[in-house]
C-alpha positions as CSV (number, residue, x, y, z in Angstrom):
1,M,-53.8,-77.0,-30.4
2,T,-53.0,-79.5,-27.7
3,I,-50.9,-79.2,-24.6
4,E,-49.0,-82.1,-23.4
5,L,-49.4,-82.6,-19.7
6,P,-47.2,-84.6,-17.5
7,V,-47.8,-88.3,-17.1
8,G,-51.0,-89.0,-15.2
9,F,-52.9,-86.0,-16.6
10,A,-55.1,-86.6,-19.5
11,S,-54.4,-84.7,-22.7
12,V,-56.7,-81.7,-22.7
13,G,-56.9,-79.0,-25.3
14,I,-56.2,-75.3,-24.8
15,D,-59.8,-74.5,-25.4
16,A,-60.7,-76.7,-22.5
17,I,-58.3,-75.1,-20.1
18,F,-59.3,-71.5,-21.1
19,G,-62.9,-72.6,-20.9
20,K,-62.5,-73.9,-17.4
21,F,-61.2,-70.5,-16.3
22,G,-63.7,-68.6,-18.3
23,I,-61.2,-67.0,-20.7
24,D,-61.9,-66.4,-24.4
25,W,-58.5,-66.8,-26.0
26,H,-59.5,-64.8,-29.1
27,L,-60.5,-61.9,-26.9
28,L,-57.3,-62.3,-24.9
29,L,-55.2,-62.2,-28.1
30,I,-56.9,-59.1,-29.3
31,Q,-56.5,-57.4,-25.9
32,G,-52.8,-58.4,-26.1
33,V,-52.5,-56.7,-29.5
34,N,-54.4,-53.7,-28.2
35,F,-52.0,-53.5,-25.2
36,L,-49.0,-53.7,-27.5
37,C,-50.5,-50.9,-29.7
38,V,-51.0,-48.7,-26.6
39,V,-47.5,-49.5,-25.4
40,F,-46.1,-48.6,-28.8
41,V,-48.1,-45.4,-29.0
42,L,-47.2,-44.4,-25.4
43,Y,-43.6,-45.2,-26.0
44,R,-43.5,-43.4,-29.3
45,F,-45.4,-40.3,-28.3
46,A,-45.0,-40.1,-24.6
47,F,-42.1,-42.0,-23.2
48,R,-39.6,-41.3,-26.0
49,P,-40.1,-37.4,-25.8
50,V,-40.0,-37.6,-22.0
51,L,-36.8,-39.7,-22.2
52,K,-35.3,-37.3,-24.8
53,T,-36.2,-34.4,-22.5
54,M,-34.7,-36.2,-19.5
55,D,-31.6,-37.0,-21.5
56,A,-31.3,-33.4,-22.7
57,R,-31.7,-32.1,-19.2
58,R,-29.2,-34.7,-17.9
59,A,-26.8,-33.5,-20.6
60,E,-27.5,-29.9,-19.6
61,I,-27.0,-30.6,-15.9
62,E,-23.8,-32.5,-16.7
63,S,-22.6,-29.6,-18.9
64,G,-23.6,-27.1,-16.2
65,L,-21.7,-29.1,-13.6
66,K,-18.7,-29.4,-15.8
67,Y,-18.9,-25.6,-16.5
68,A,-19.3,-24.9,-12.8
69,S,-16.2,-27.1,-12.0
70,D,-14.3,-25.4,-14.9
71,M,-15.3,-22.0,-13.5
72,K,-14.3,-23.0,-10.0
73,L,-10.9,-24.0,-11.3
74,E,-10.6,-20.8,-13.3
75,L,-11.7,-18.8,-10.3
76,E,-9.1,-20.5,-8.1
77,N,-6.5,-19.7,-10.9
78,L,-7.6,-16.1,-11.0
79,N,-7.5,-15.8,-7.2
80,S,-4.0,-17.3,-7.3
81,Q,-3.0,-14.8,-10.0
82,R,-4.6,-11.9,-8.1
83,Q,-2.8,-12.9,-4.9
84,N,0.5,-13.2,-6.8
85,M,-0.1,-9.7,-8.3
86,I,-1.0,-8.3,-4.9
87,D,2.1,-9.9,-3.4
88,G,4.2,-8.5,-6.2
89,A,2.7,-5.1,-5.8
90,R,3.4,-5.2,-2.1
91,T,7.0,-6.2,-2.7
92,E,7.4,-3.5,-5.3
93,A,5.8,-0.9,-3.0
94,A,8.1,-1.9,-0.1
95,E,11.1,-1.6,-2.5
96,I,9.9,1.9,-3.6
97,I,9.4,3.0,0.0
98,F,12.8,1.7,1.0
99,T,14.4,3.4,-2.0
100,A,12.6,6.7,-1.2
101,Q,13.6,6.5,2.5
102,Q,17.2,6.0,1.5
103,Q,17.1,8.8,-1.0
104,A,15.4,11.1,1.6
105,K,18.1,10.2,4.1
106,I,20.8,10.9,1.6
107,Y,19.1,14.2,0.6
108,G,18.7,15.1,4.3
109,E,22.3,14.5,5.0
110,Q,23.3,16.5,1.9
111,Q,21.1,19.4,3.0
112,K,22.5,19.1,6.6
113,A,26.0,19.2,5.2
114,E,25.2,22.2,3.0
115,M,23.5,24.0,5.9
116,A,26.5,23.3,8.1
117,A,28.8,24.6,5.5
118,T,26.6,27.7,5.0
119,V,26.4,28.3,8.7
120,E,30.2,27.8,9.0
121,S,30.7,30.2,6.2
122,M,28.4,32.7,7.7
123,F,30.0,32.3,11.1
124,A,33.5,32.8,9.6
125,K,32.2,35.8,7.7
126,A,30.6,37.3,10.8
127,K,33.8,36.6,12.8
128,D,35.8,38.4,10.2
129,E,33.4,41.3,10.2
130,I,33.4,41.5,14.0
131,S,37.2,41.4,14.0
132,A,37.4,44.1,11.4
133,E,34.8,46.2,13.3
134,R,36.7,45.7,16.5
135,D,39.9,46.8,14.8
136,T,38.2,49.8,13.4
137,V,36.7,50.7,16.8
138,L,40.0,50.3,18.5
139,K,41.7,52.4,15.9
140,N,39.0,55.1,16.2
141,T,39.2,54.9,20.0
142,K,42.9,55.4,20.0
143,N,42.5,58.4,17.7
144,E,39.8,59.8,19.9
145,L,41.9,59.2,22.9
146,K,44.8,61.0,21.4
147,Y,42.6,64.0,20.6
148,L,41.2,63.9,24.1
149,V,44.7,63.8,25.6
150,V,45.8,66.6,23.5
151,D,42.7,68.7,24.4
152,L,43.1,67.9,28.0
153,A,46.8,68.8,27.9
154,A,45.9,72.0,26.2
155,K,43.3,72.9,28.8
156,V,45.7,72.0,31.6
157,L,48.4,74.1,30.1
158,E,46.1,77.0,29.8
159,K,45.4,77.0,33.5
160,T,47.9,77.1,36.1
161,L,47.3,74.6,38.8
162,S,48.9,73.7,42.0
163,Q,50.9,70.6,42.3
164,S,48.2,68.7,44.2
165,D,45.5,69.8,41.6
166,K,47.8,68.6,38.8
167,D,48.3,65.2,40.4
168,N,44.5,64.8,41.0
169,F,43.8,65.9,37.5
170,I,46.3,63.5,36.0
171,Q,45.0,60.6,38.0
172,A,41.4,61.4,37.1
173,A,42.3,61.7,33.4
174,S,44.3,58.5,33.3
175,A,41.5,56.6,35.1
176,G,38.9,58.0,32.7
177,M,41.1,57.0,29.7
178,R,41.6,53.6,31.1
179,D,37.9,53.1,31.6
180,V,37.1,54.3,28.1
181,F,39.9,52.1,26.6
182,Y,38.8,48.9,28.5
183,A,35.1,49.5,27.8
184,K,35.8,49.8,24.0
185,K,38.1,46.8,24.1
186,N,35.6,44.6,25.9
187,Q,32.9,45.4,23.4
């Protein structure tokens, strides 16, 4: 095999060039084949499994990152739904409380009106009873007064008194009757 050299160089064979540098081209060729075999074996049994493992891990990482981002979105969605539910529950609770307060107010007013009617009824009944009692007491007092006057007159008639004793007795009796009448009337 000959190599063509540029003009001015003598044509020298490849054996001469390798010989000048101390290289055996047969040995170099075999070492090149050995290197390619080692590269093939390393690629086939070392690099390819490592690359597959790296690709699988990369795919797992990407899947994990995608899953994490999906879960983050789902968590945000759930938080939003939870907040909406809480807001809805708060609104509903406020409405229930407002309704309960209104009903309690109405019930209180009804109870107050019923109590006022009951008190008014009791007051009217007591007033009627007091009036009836007063009328009964006045009637009884008048009857007692009549009997006292009759008894007093009978006692006076039984005794003979002087004119001055009669006048004193009449004044005392009328004053006593007046006191009893007014005392009973004021009760």
